[in-house]
C-alpha positions in Angstrom: 98.5 96.8 121.9 96.2 99.7 121.5 93.2 100.2 123.9 91.4 103.2 125.2 93.5 105.6 123.2 96.8 104.4 124.7 99.5 101.7 124.3 99.6 98.7 126.7 102.2 96.0 127.1 101.3 92.5 128.1 104.4 90.5 128.8 104.6 86.8 128.1 105.4 84.6 131.1 107.3 82.1 128.8 104.6 79.6 128.5 102.3 81.5 126.1 100.3 83.1 128.9 100.1 86.9 128.9 100.5 88.8 132.1 98.0 91.6 132.9 98.8 94.6 130.6 100.5 97.8 131.8 99.9 101.1 130.1 102.9 102.8 128.6 103.0 106.4 129.9 102.7 109.3 127.5 100.9 107.3 124.8 97.4 108.8 124.9 95.6 109.5 121.6 97.7 107.0 119.7 96.0 105.7 116.6 98.7 103.4 115.3 101.7 101.7 117.0 104.6 99.6 115.7 107.7 98.0 117.2 111.2 98.1 115.8 114.8 98.7 116.9 115.3 102.3 115.8 118.7 103.0 117.3 120.6 99.8 116.8 120.9 98.7 120.4 119.1 95.4 119.9 115.9 96.4 121.9 112.5 97.0 120.3 111.4 100.6 120.5 107.9 102.0 120.1 106.8 104.1 117.2 103.5 105.9 117.6 101.3 107.7 115.0 98.2 109.8 115.7 94.9 110.7 114.2 93.7 113.9 112.6 95.6 117.0 113.4 98.7 115.7 115.2 101.3 115.9 112.3 103.9 114.2 114.5 105.3 110.8 115.1 106.7 109.8 118.5 109.5 107.3 119.2 109.9 105.8 122.6 113.2 104.1 123.2 113.4 100.8 125.1 116.0 100.8 127.9 116.7 97.1 127.3 114.5 95.8 130.2 111.1 96.7 128.8 110.8 100.2 130.0 110.2 103.0 127.5 111.6 106.5 127.8 109.9 109.9 127.1 108.5 110.4 123.6 110.9 111.8 121.0 108.7 113.8 118.6 109.3 113.9 114.9 107.3 116.8 113.4 106.3 117.6 109.8 104.5 114.3 109.0 101.1 113.3 107.7 98.0 115.0 109.2 96.4 111.6 109.9 97.9 108.1 109.8 95.9 105.0 109.0 98.7 102.5 108.5 102.2 102.6 110.1 105.1 100.4 109.0 108.6 100.1 110.5 111.0 98.5 108.0 114.3 99.1 106.2 113.1 101.2 103.3 116.6 102.1 101.8 118.6 98.9 102.4 121.1 100.5 104.8 120.4 98.2 107.7 118.4 100.7 109.8 114.7 100.6 110.4 112.8 103.4 108.7 109.1 104.4 109.0 106.4 104.6 106.4 103.1 106.4 107.1 100.0 105.7 105.0 97.0 108.1 105.2 93.7 108.2 103.4 95.1 109.9 100.3 98.9 110.3 100.7 101.9 108.6 102.3 105.3 109.6 103.6 108.6 107.9 104.4 110.8 108.8 107.4 114.3 107.7 106.9 116.6 106.7 109.8 119.9 108.7 110.1 121.7 105.6 111.5 121.5 106.6 115.2 117.7 106.6 115.6 116.8 110.0 114.2 114.1 110.2 111.6 114.0 112.5 108.6 110.6 113.0 107.0 110.7 112.9 103.2 108.3 114.4 100.6 104.7 113.2 100.9 103.3 111.4 97.8 99.8 111.0 96.6 98.4 107.4 96.7 94.7 107.9 96.2 92.3 110.4 94.6 88.6 110.3 95.4 88.8 107.0 97.4 90.2 106.2 100.8 92.9 103.5 101.2 91.3 100.3 102.5 94.4 98.2 103.1 98.1 98.3 102.8 101.2 96.1 103.0 105.0 96.4 102.3 106.6 93.7 100.3 109.4 93.4 97.6 107.4 93.0 94.4 110.3 93.8 92.0 113.1 91.6 93.4 115.5 94.5 94.0 115.6 94.0 97.8 113.5 97.1 98.5 109.9 96.8 99.8 107.1 98.2 97.6 103.9 99.7 98.9 100.8 97.6 97.9 97.4 99.3 98.5 93.8 98.1 98.3 91.8 101.2 97.1 88.1 100.8 96.3 88.0 98.3 93.3 91.7 98.2 92.5 95.1 97.1 93.8 98.0 99.6 93.3 101.7 98.9 93.7 104.1 101.8 94.3 107.7 101.2 93.5 110.3 102.1 96.2 113.2 104.2 94.8 115.3 103.6 97.9 115.5 107.2 98.9 112.1 107.8 100.5 110.3 108.3 97.2 107.6 105.9 95.8 106.1 106.1 92.3 103.1 104.1 91.0 104.3 100.9 89.2 101.1 99.0 88.5 97.4 98.9 88.9 95.2 95.8 89.0 91.5 96.5 88.5 89.2 94.2 90.5 85.5 93.3 90.2 84.9 93.7 93.9 85.6 96.1 96.7 89.0 95.3 98.1 89.4 94.6 101.8 92.2 93.0 103.8 95.2 91.7 101.9 98.3 89.6 102.6 101.5 89.1 100.5 103.8 86.1 100.1 105.3 83.8 97.5 102.6 81.1 97.6 103.9 79.0 94.8 107.6 79.6 95.4 108.2 80.9 91.9 110.1 84.0 93.1 107.2 86.3 92.5 105.1 87.8 95.3 101.5 86.8 95.4 98.5 88.4 97.1 95.6 86.9 99.0 92.8 89.4 99.1 89.4 89.5 101.0 86.4 91.5 99.8 85.6 94.5 101.9 83.7 93.7 105.1 81.0 96.2 103.9 80.0 94.0 101.1 78.1 90.7 101.1 80.8 88.8 99.1 82.3 85.6 100.2 85.6 83.8 99.3 89.2 85.0 99.2 91.0 85.9 95.9 94.4 84.6 95.1 96.4 86.9 92.7 99.6 85.3 91.4 102.5 87.7 91.1 104.0 88.5 87.7 107.2 90.4 86.7 107.2 94.2 87.0 104.7 94.3 89.8 101.8 93.0 87.7 99.2 90.5 89.0 97.5 87.6 87.1 93.7 87.2 87.2 92.6 85.9 90.5 91.4 82.4 91.5 88.9 81.9 94.2 89.7 80.3 97.6 86.4 79.3 99.2 85.9 81.1 102.4 83.3 82.9 104.5 82.3 86.6 104.4 83.6 89.7 106.2 87.1 88.6 106.8 88.8 91.6 108.6 92.4 90.4 108.7 94.3 88.0 106.5 97.8 86.5 107.0 100.0 84.3 104.8 102.1 82.1 107.2 103.4 78.6 107.3 101.2 77.3 110.2 102.2 73.7 110.2 105.9 74.1 109.2 105.6 72.0 106.0 107.4 74.7 104.0 104.2 76.0 102.4 102.3 79.2 103.1 98.9 78.8 104.7 96.1 81.4 105.2 95.0 82.6 108.6 92.1 85.1 108.9 89.6 86.5 111.3 85.9 86.9 110.7 84.3 90.2 111.6 80.8 89.0 112.6 81.3 85.2 113.0 82.6 83.6 116.1 85.3 81.7 114.4 89.0 81.8 113.3 89.2 80.4 109.7 92.4 78.7 108.5 93.3 77.4 105.0 96.2 74.9 104.7 98.1 74.6 101.4 98.6 71.1 100.1 101.6 69.7 98.2 99.9 70.5 94.9 99.7 74.2 95.8 95.9 74.2 96.5 94.4 75.6 99.6 92.3 73.0 101.4 88.8 73.6 102.7 88.4 76.1 105.5 89.2 74.8 109.0 87.6 76.9 111.7 88.3 77.3 115.4 85.5 78.6 117.6 85.9 82.0 119.2 83.7 83.4 121.9 83.3 86.9 120.3 83.3 88.3 116.8 86.9 88.9 115.7 88.4 92.3 115.1 92.2 91.9 114.9 94.6 89.1 114.4 98.4 88.8 115.0 100.7 85.8 114.4 103.8 85.0 116.5 105.5 82.3 118.6 104.2 82.6 122.2 105.2 79.4 124.0 108.8 78.8 122.9 108.1 76.1 120.3 108.6 76.5 116.6 104.9 76.6 115.6 103.2 80.0 114.9 100.5 80.9 117.4 97.6 83.3 117.0 96.4 86.3 119.0 92.8 87.5 118.5 91.0 90.5 119.8 87.4 91.6 119.6 85.3 94.8 119.8 82.9 92.9 122.0 85.3 92.2 124.9 88.3 93.6 126.8 90.2 90.3 126.4 92.9 89.2 123.9 92.8 85.4 123.2 95.9 83.3 122.5 95.4 80.3 120.3 98.5 78.0 120.8 99.4 75.7 117.9 100.0 72.0 118.5 101.7 69.5 116.2 
């Protein structure tokens, strides 16, 4: 987790409870953090990106027992990173890195032993900052595409598999795009998007865009929801084989969930009370069962809350 400009690790005690966090040395001024096995040893390493002016990425290798070594710098990257992804970008079995800035992005490809090679930066936005981003295969070729929410449009950049991305499709929207999540909601083999309006607008409801061939998106349908949803996830929360929606509200003290029914419709919002207004949301299995659990953080507190699912 990021807090106070550094990276902290809170280990799970095996029951879903998190132990007091410990700061990872040499992680000051970090703006984005991601986990991934970068050198093929089976342990999750840390990848760190920084704010304006750093032009470097750091990789901290895990020794296999949860301790991280000294940062290995990778120079020659974006001046400022707003989104950081660790994923196999070229289908060679190694984790690579994709950096997304306000106006440009850059891939760093893994050499097979953990070394990263920065590729040519490419422009993703002109005149408007990127509001949200995700990586997902939209063309069915096994390579993840970069999907961006930019002002009042959704852009898809096709992955060439060599570190290069080119614009594939643009979907104009009649609202300012905020958080987005990708997944095959209707199991038709096409990647769909669930999109929330920007938290800086007064618009309510989520928008469901069904995926079409060649990266195109159909006109959206509304999923009734509240306002100012900061994070959105598509995940099978109740293990019925259908993707549900989990989100976090910026200024409401609640965690909204939408469960998908057998007909493919999202049911009315179910909310769980939260002591503070939500800021960030993560999904994972915390207590050893098969049900996804939720981790929620807030600007208003120094605590992370775990919401454990029950059958």
